[in-house]
C-alpha positions as CSV (number, residue, x, y, z in Angstrom):
1,M,0.0,0.0,0.0
2,R,1.3,3.5,-0.9
3,W,0.6,6.6,1.1
4,A,-0.5,9.8,-0.5
5,S,2.2,12.0,0.9
6,T,2.4,13.8,4.2
7,L,-1.3,14.9,3.9
8,T,-2.4,11.3,4.4
9,L,-0.2,10.9,7.4
10,M,-1.6,14.2,8.8
11,V,-5.1,13.0,8.3
12,V,-4.4,9.8,10.2
13,A,-2.8,11.8,13.0
14,G,-6.0,13.9,13.2
15,A,-4.7,17.1,11.6
16,A,-7.3,17.2,8.8
17,P,-9.1,20.3,10.0
18,A,-6.0,22.4,9.7
19,L,-5.6,21.4,6.1
20,S,-9.0,22.6,4.9
21,A,-7.7,26.1,3.9
22,D,-4.6,24.6,2.3
23,V,-6.1,21.7,0.3
24,P,-9.3,21.6,-1.7
25,R,-12.2,20.2,0.3
26,D,-13.0,17.4,-2.2
27,I,-9.4,16.2,-2.0
28,A,-9.3,16.3,1.8
29,A,-12.6,14.4,2.0
30,F,-11.3,11.8,-0.5
31,V,-8.0,11.3,1.4
32,A,-9.8,10.9,4.7
33,D,-12.2,8.3,3.2
34,R,-9.5,6.5,1.3
35,Q,-7.2,6.3,4.4
36,Q,-10.0,4.6,6.3
37,C,-10.6,2.3,3.3
38,D,-6.9,1.3,3.1
39,H,-6.9,0.7,6.8
40,F,-9.8,-1.7,6.7
41,R,-8.4,-3.4,3.6
42,S,-5.5,-4.5,5.7
43,E,-7.5,-5.7,8.7
44,E,-7.8,-9.4,9.5
45,P,-11.3,-10.8,10.0
46,Y,-10.5,-12.9,13.1
47,D,-14.1,-13.9,13.7
48,A,-17.6,-13.5,12.1
49,A,-18.4,-10.3,14.0
50,R,-15.2,-8.7,12.9
51,R,-15.7,-9.9,9.4
52,Q,-19.0,-8.1,9.3
53,E,-17.5,-4.9,10.8
54,I,-14.8,-4.9,8.1
55,A,-17.3,-5.6,5.3
56,A,-19.4,-2.7,6.5
57,A,-16.4,-0.4,6.7
58,L,-15.2,-1.4,3.3
59,D,-18.6,-0.7,1.8
60,R,-18.7,2.7,3.6
61,F,-15.2,3.9,2.8
62,C,-14.1,2.0,-0.3
63,R,-17.2,1.9,-2.5
64,G,-16.7,4.4,-5.4
65,T,-13.2,5.5,-4.5
66,D,-11.8,4.3,-7.9
67,A,-14.3,6.6,-9.7
68,R,-13.7,9.4,-7.2
69,L,-9.9,9.1,-7.6
70,S,-10.2,9.1,-11.4
71,D,-12.5,12.1,-11.4
72,L,-10.2,14.0,-9.0
73,R,-7.1,13.2,-11.1
74,K,-8.9,14.6,-14.1
75,T,-10.2,17.7,-12.3
76,Y,-6.8,18.5,-10.8
77,R,-4.6,17.4,-13.7
78,K,-3.3,21.0,-14.1
79,A,-3.2,21.8,-10.3
80,P,0.0,22.5,-8.5
81,E,2.4,19.6,-8.1
82,K,1.5,19.3,-4.4
83,I,-2.1,18.4,-5.2
84,R,-1.2,16.1,-8.1
85,R,1.3,14.2,-5.9
86,M,-1.4,13.7,-3.2
87,L,-3.6,12.0,-5.7
88,S,-0.9,10.0,-7.5
89,G,0.1,8.2,-4.3
90,F,-3.0,6.1,-4.1
91,E,-3.2,2.5,-5.4
92,Y,-5.6,2.2,-8.4
93,P,-7.7,0.3,-9.0
94,I,-8.8,-1.3,-5.7
95,E,-12.5,-2.1,-6.5
């Protein structure tokens, strides 16, 4: 799994609100969702209950991320390098 730059690490650490003025809102939202998606993609379903929790989380956070990532890459293809780098760091496709 590849990380989408320092932004992703900051989102994981809980610094996302400080980034809203610096990063487009749609990208910040995508990164937050995709980080959760990637987290649950790596989880082990050690029993039936956990398997259900993981499946629900994957459905919530992963569904549609391939299309969202593709759309964001198109929308921001001429954006500053910082923005393009954030989007290029995500594995594609995952669905």
